[in-house]
Backbone as CSV, one residue per row, in Angstrom:
resi,resn,N_x,N_y,N_z,CA_x,CA_y,CA_z,C_x,C_y,C_z
1,MET,0.852,-1.061,-0.029,0.054,0.016,-0.099,0.834,1.216,0.072
2,GLU,0.613,2.212,-0.878,1.406,3.485,-0.858,0.409,4.563,-0.398
3,ASN,1.110,5.446,0.302,0.294,6.786,0.752,0.602,7.839,-0.003
4,ASP,0.163,9.149,0.324,0.357,10.116,-0.576,1.793,10.618,-0.766
5,SER,2.696,10.203,0.187,3.986,10.529,0.135,4.861,9.690,-0.823
6,GLY,4.093,8.311,-1.334,4.787,7.449,-2.156,5.334,6.487,-1.112
7,ALA,5.093,6.459,-0.070,5.739,5.390,0.867,5.223,4.148,0.637
8,ASN,6.023,3.054,0.602,5.292,1.618,0.729,5.041,1.374,2.218
9,LEU,3.882,1.285,2.464,3.326,0.768,3.754,2.920,-0.357,4.036
10,THR,3.631,-1.344,4.617,3.266,-2.756,4.939,2.415,-2.552,6.074
11,PRO,1.561,-3.653,6.218,0.563,-3.752,7.527,1.219,-3.439,8.941
12,GLN,2.569,-3.709,8.907,3.283,-3.321,10.104,3.736,-1.881,10.234
13,ARG,4.092,-1.354,9.045,4.377,0.038,9.071,2.979,0.848,9.330
14,ILE,2.034,0.491,8.716,0.705,1.096,9.060,0.402,1.075,10.553
15,ALA,0.549,-0.204,11.248,0.290,-0.177,12.560,1.030,0.768,13.589
16,VAL,2.358,0.836,13.165,3.317,1.720,13.834,2.994,3.262,13.707
17,LEU,2.721,3.481,12.348,2.251,4.762,11.977,0.942,5.230,12.593
18,GLN,0.067,4.455,12.632,-1.230,4.569,13.456,-1.214,4.906,14.866
19,VAL,-0.264,4.052,15.488,0.028,4.204,16.893,0.581,5.712,17.238
20,ILE,1.478,6.219,16.434,2.040,7.572,16.527,1.112,8.372,16.414
21,ARG,0.324,8.334,15.224,-0.650,9.541,14.979,-1.868,9.427,15.847
22,ASP,-2.124,8.316,16.508,-3.295,8.322,17.416,-2.955,8.796,18.671
23,SER,-1.802,8.958,18.995,-1.154,9.416,20.376,-0.985,10.766,20.465
24,GLU,-1.490,11.384,21.771,-1.293,12.643,21.944,0.326,12.996,22.537
25,ASN,0.818,11.819,22.871,2.251,11.929,23.524,3.266,11.594,22.503
26,HIS,4.513,11.848,22.909,5.647,11.440,22.103,6.298,10.117,22.650
27,LEU,5.976,9.105,21.855,6.270,7.780,22.381,7.616,7.461,22.149
28,THR,8.105,6.438,23.016,9.329,5.823,22.821,9.249,4.436,21.900
29,ALA,10.116,3.913,21.389,9.952,2.757,20.568,9.368,1.568,21.483
30,SER,9.818,1.535,22.710,9.028,0.471,23.493,7.506,0.684,23.674
31,GLU,7.190,1.969,23.915,5.779,2.300,24.075,5.053,1.962,22.689
32,ILE,5.737,2.385,21.608,5.037,2.213,20.308,5.007,0.618,20.028
33,PHE,5.964,-0.148,20.605,5.836,-1.585,20.387,4.606,-2.299,21.217
34,ASP,4.466,-1.833,22.385,3.475,-2.178,23.256,2.022,-1.937,22.672
35,GLU,1.846,-0.543,22.072,0.704,-0.505,21.281,0.453,-1.171,20.075
36,ALA,1.354,-1.243,19.277,1.366,-1.865,18.123,0.981,-3.442,18.221
37,ARG,1.317,-3.983,19.187,1.108,-5.417,19.393,-0.337,-5.606,19.798
38,LYS,-1.023,-4.543,20.293,-2.443,-4.579,20.462,-3.119,-4.696,19.098
39,ARG,-2.639,-4.075,18.134,-3.161,-3.821,16.638,-2.799,-5.072,15.833
40,LEU,-1.528,-5.507,15.992,-0.923,-6.540,15.207,-0.193,-7.494,16.114
41,ALA,-0.797,-8.553,16.577,-0.019,-9.347,17.796,1.326,-9.903,17.199
42,ALA,1.547,-10.208,15.903,2.695,-10.977,15.675,3.755,-9.924,15.255
43,ILE,3.750,-8.619,15.484,4.725,-7.688,15.293,5.916,-7.835,16.224
44,SER,7.057,-7.827,15.738,8.252,-7.896,16.614,8.885,-6.528,16.923
45,TYR,9.718,-6.593,17.980,10.442,-5.358,18.465,11.335,-4.906,17.269
46,ALA,11.991,-5.840,16.530,12.910,-5.437,15.404,12.124,-4.781,14.237
47,THR,10.873,-5.402,13.935,10.010,-4.827,12.957,9.633,-3.470,13.354
48,VAL,9.232,-3.052,14.534,8.943,-1.748,15.018,10.097,-0.751,14.810
49,TYR,11.236,-1.134,15.157,12.442,-0.267,14.934,12.673,-0.060,13.377
50,ASN,12.582,-1.213,12.564,12.714,-0.984,11.298,11.637,-0.015,10.579
51,SER,10.403,-0.296,11.061,9.338,0.625,10.710,9.487,2.047,11.073
52,LEU,9.976,2.314,12.151,10.150,3.661,12.695,11.284,4.326,11.831
53,ARG,12.356,3.521,11.481,13.439,4.009,10.662,12.890,4.333,9.204
54,TYR,12.111,3.492,8.732,11.602,3.720,7.356,10.723,4.921,7.399
55,LEU,9.717,4.970,8.270,8.562,6.080,8.517,9.456,7.283,8.677
56,LYS,10.393,7.359,9.342,11.320,8.761,9.640,11.848,9.104,8.317
57,GLU,12.445,8.203,7.598,13.184,8.600,6.225,12.165,8.880,5.315
58,ALA,10.936,8.468,5.292,9.946,8.788,4.396,9.217,10.100,4.758
59,GLY,9.659,10.508,5.788,9.027,11.944,6.324,7.699,11.739,6.796
60,LEU,7.423,10.729,7.303,5.896,10.554,7.932,5.948,10.632,9.555
61,VAL,7.000,10.621,10.126,7.222,10.848,11.502,8.512,11.661,11.767
62,ARG,8.659,12.058,12.868,9.934,12.908,13.235,10.407,12.190,14.542
63,GLU,11.842,11.866,14.464,12.308,11.391,15.606,12.938,12.443,16.622
64,ILE,12.668,12.519,17.768,13.125,13.530,18.732,14.290,12.851,19.572
65,GLN,15.386,13.512,19.611,16.516,13.057,20.622,16.747,14.165,21.446
66,PHE,16.876,13.739,22.944,17.302,14.617,23.925,18.304,13.906,24.689
67,GLY,19.587,14.091,24.322,20.603,13.753,25.115,20.850,12.147,25.002
68,SER,20.943,11.463,26.157,21.073,10.047,26.233,20.009,9.247,26.391
69,GLY,18.801,9.980,26.652,17.510,9.285,26.737,17.019,8.549,25.436
70,ALA,15.987,7.832,25.535,15.461,6.984,24.554,14.830,8.189,23.401
71,SER,14.919,7.631,22.249,14.318,8.581,21.183,12.834,8.572,21.351
72,ARG,12.230,9.716,20.985,10.707,9.639,21.038,10.340,10.113,19.656
73,TYR,8.863,9.641,19.254,8.585,9.741,17.887,7.325,10.792,17.855
74,ASP,7.408,11.674,16.985,6.352,12.807,16.903,5.602,12.549,15.667
75,ARG,4.183,12.830,15.702,3.420,12.853,14.532,3.364,14.087,13.776
76,GLU,3.968,15.178,14.539,4.113,16.525,13.793,5.527,16.623,13.080
77,ILE,5.508,16.545,11.814,6.676,16.710,11.127,7.240,18.032,10.626
78,GLU,6.135,19.090,10.814,6.386,20.476,10.475,7.300,21.044,11.615
79,ARG,7.991,22.139,11.398,8.948,22.803,12.430,8.132,23.100,13.572
80,HIS,8.333,22.916,14.720,7.822,23.324,16.195,8.994,22.959,17.112
81,ASP,8.598,23.551,18.269,9.484,23.326,19.374,8.824,22.491,20.487
82,HIS,9.833,22.337,21.439,9.468,21.333,22.511,9.953,21.770,23.996
83,ALA,8.994,21.613,24.929,9.279,21.830,26.241,9.483,20.491,26.855
84,ILE,10.475,20.115,27.615,10.677,18.955,28.370,11.000,19.020,29.832
85,CYS,10.033,18.336,30.687,10.217,18.369,32.230,11.382,17.643,32.544
86,THR,12.420,18.375,33.436,13.375,17.713,33.793,13.274,16.806,35.129
87,THR,12.087,16.781,35.697,11.672,15.904,36.661,10.995,14.746,36.261
88,CYS,9.862,14.830,35.490,9.155,13.544,35.123,9.282,13.201,33.556
89,GLY,9.923,14.001,32.671,10.107,13.797,31.334,8.970,14.152,30.446
90,LYS,7.946,14.760,31.053,6.868,15.199,30.224,7.404,15.953,28.971
91,LEU,7.024,15.697,27.827,7.412,16.358,26.640,6.130,17.070,25.957
92,VAL,6.171,18.316,25.646,5.031,18.984,25.113,5.462,19.766,23.840
93,ASP,4.534,20.013,22.870,4.872,20.693,21.691,4.445,22.074,22.001
94,PHE,5.268,23.155,21.356,4.782,24.641,21.276,5.484,24.970,19.950
95,ASP,4.637,26.188,19.576,5.131,26.821,18.253,5.603,28.131,18.659
96,LEU,6.921,28.474,18.476,7.476,29.917,18.726,7.887,30.285,17.292
97,PRO,7.036,31.335,16.829,7.554,31.767,15.366,8.973,32.369,15.580
98,LEU,9.788,31.945,14.724,11.235,32.467,14.690,11.458,33.277,13.407
99,GLY,11.822,34.519,13.608,12.283,35.324,12.358,13.572,35.045,11.729
100,ALA,13.730,35.406,10.667,15.161,35.318,9.953,16.218,35.935,10.806
101,ASP,15.961,36.937,11.673,16.964,37.480,12.352,17.557,36.509,13.593
102,VAL,16.701,35.742,14.117,17.078,34.783,15.019,17.956,33.660,14.187
103,LEU,17.516,33.222,13.100,18.237,32.223,12.464,19.722,32.780,12.052
104,ASN,19.683,33.963,11.370,20.875,34.596,11.031,21.959,34.822,12.258
105,ALA,21.327,35.197,13.454,22.144,35.493,14.646,22.781,34.077,15.031
106,ALA,21.953,33.111,15.003,22.386,31.688,15.454,23.595,31.185,14.388
107,ALA,23.338,31.385,13.101,24.296,31.054,12.229,25.577,31.796,12.369
108,GLY,25.516,33.026,12.635,26.601,33.952,12.955,27.427,33.560,13.947
109,LYS,26.854,33.189,15.206,27.360,32.821,16.514,28.031,31.397,16.355
110,SER,27.462,30.555,15.615,27.943,29.184,15.614,28.832,29.078,14.432
111,HIS,28.903,29.884,13.336,29.559,29.645,12.069,29.001,28.446,11.253
112,PHE,27.755,28.093,11.571,27.140,27.114,10.746,26.368,27.701,9.717
113,MET,26.227,26.887,8.688,25.162,27.159,7.538,23.848,26.587,8.178
114,PRO,22.937,27.415,8.347,21.591,26.885,9.001,20.754,26.148,7.877
115,GLU,20.287,25.098,8.562,19.218,24.075,7.821,17.925,24.162,8.525
116,SER,18.083,24.252,9.737,16.791,24.208,10.550,17.155,24.789,11.997
117,ILE,16.089,25.047,12.813,16.431,25.625,14.141,15.112,25.172,14.844
118,GLN,15.454,24.604,16.221,14.214,24.145,17.095,14.815,24.715,18.413
119,ILE,13.793,25.032,19.211,14.119,25.448,20.677,13.683,24.325,21.483
120,THR,14.295,24.026,22.501,13.974,22.886,23.553,14.062,23.740,24.878
121,LEU,12.895,23.845,25.513,12.801,24.585,26.810,12.825,23.463,27.839
122,ARG,13.779,23.436,28.664,14.011,22.506,29.831,13.519,23.033,31.030
123,GLY,12.776,22.483,31.664,12.326,23.032,33.121,11.509,22.067,33.682
124,ILE,10.525,22.545,34.722,9.663,21.670,35.444,8.270,22.102,35.143
125,CYS,7.522,20.927,34.762,6.219,21.174,34.306,5.229,21.601,35.462
126,SER,3.982,22.132,35.064,2.992,22.506,35.912,2.624,21.427,36.934
127,ASP,2.567,20.123,36.341,2.284,18.950,37.215,3.099,18.695,38.403
128,CYS,4.492,18.894,38.069,5.484,18.602,39.026,5.667,19.835,40.058
129,THR,5.412,21.203,39.628,5.507,22.312,40.466,4.248,22.264,41.444
130,GLY,3.112,21.759,40.848,1.897,21.717,41.700,1.864,20.446,42.423
131,GLY,2.866,19.579,42.539,2.644,18.438,43.490,1.953,17.193,42.835
132,ASP,1.511,17.397,41.481,0.753,16.251,40.882,1.594,15.470,39.914
133,CYS,2.905,15.466,40.034,3.861,14.815,39.161,3.567,13.230,39.444
134,PRO,3.645,12.540,38.228,3.377,11.103,38.306,4.586,10.354,39.020
């Protein structure tokens, strides 16, 4: 089966993609595997990893990496920013419009040719500051 992007989507890839698209959260591969098995009982962990790599390369999902923690997968592939709680690990999307002046300033300070820019806010979420942290 092919989708609008021309990607060849097997039943396993469809199951993984649906798990990511149906979730409000940014899931790890392990969490995706657990949910995908509910949809397709015979799916293996290796197949989930291979599907994630394929879906990322096809531009259907975005892999988010924060330091040495497990990668998370995002259904939003357009440019956006993230806030991550340093206490519980909660990850949320937000959109901070960045002008060309910010991109040019970052390029000038780093001496890099810019391709993209993403803001990551690290701090403590309202659940943790309010005492409701899991």
